[in-house]
C-alpha positions, 0 to 999 in steps of 0.5 A: 500499499505504501509503495502504491502511494508512493508511486500515485505521488511520484506520477502526480508531480511529473512535468506537464505542459503549457497550460494557459501560455505557462510552462508547468514545470515541478509540483511542490508534492514531491522532492526532486533530486538537484545537483550539490553545490557549495556557495562560495561567494554571497551578495544580497541579489546574487550569490556565486555557487560551484557546482562539481561535475553534473550530466544532464540529458538535453534537447537543442532547440532553435527558435525565437520564444523562450518559453515555445522552445523550453516546451519543445525541448522538454517535450522530447525530454518528458518521452525520454524520461518515460521508457523513449530509451534503448532499455525502456527505463523509467526515470524520476523528475529531478530540478531544476529544468534548465533552459540555456539560451544562445542569442542570437547574430548576424542579424538571425531571429532565431537563438539556440536554446538547450533544454536540460534535465538533470541527470540523477547522482546513480548516473554520475559515473555510469552512462544513462539509457541511450535515448531514441534516435528520434528524440535527437537528444544528448547526454552533456557532461559539464565540468566543475564550474562557479556559476552566479546566480540571481533568484526571481519570482512570478514565471519565467517567461520571453518578457522578463528572462533577458532583464533578469539576465541583465540585472544580474550581470549588472550586480556582478560588475558594480560588487565584483568589478573582478568579474568583468571579464568573464562576465563580458566573455558570457554575456551574449551568449551564456546565460541560463535559466532555472525553473522549479515549479510548476504553474499552478504554483502560482505563489513562492515561485523559484527561478534561477538565472545562471551565468559561469563565471569561471576564473572568478578569484575565490577558493575552490573556483576552476580557472576558465581556460 
């Protein structure tokens, strides 16, 4: 009976798709595994975290909308999580759902969005099941790196994600001038939006902007080559 109840709770906590124009990400009804980190620098409006190696399953999407691209990429990841892989393995949901954004260049109207699912820690030292070929997913292994993080509430959408990224950049360059070069290197092509809540969760929502600031001179931060 207890196992059945756990199964029902787990299924109820699964990611869904769009509802009323908002991305359903995660339910608060279940505890989800997240990548571990340590905080190496803390300010009132941002922090710098050291993440060790992280393995993601990733879906690349070319589009003009953060919201639609995140939805499309996660649709493919959702199928992978529910058995569309060579072992027919079903995965537990993790958090956050991370969308990395590479803005367009040279007059192109589309951007590149990489939607990522954090692979559970059991796959830290072993390979996950290979995705079905038609899903066009890639295993993405991150090396240890320092990430600058700014939290923001409400819904992450096309109207606010770039503004939140700009606010993080402004805070970094004002408070930590030594980070100027790292920020400039990533300003136009490397930031991510982490989403932690389902769209039906209307209050107390948590989103984050992530920017790679490896090379920051704090203990534990790797030097960026």
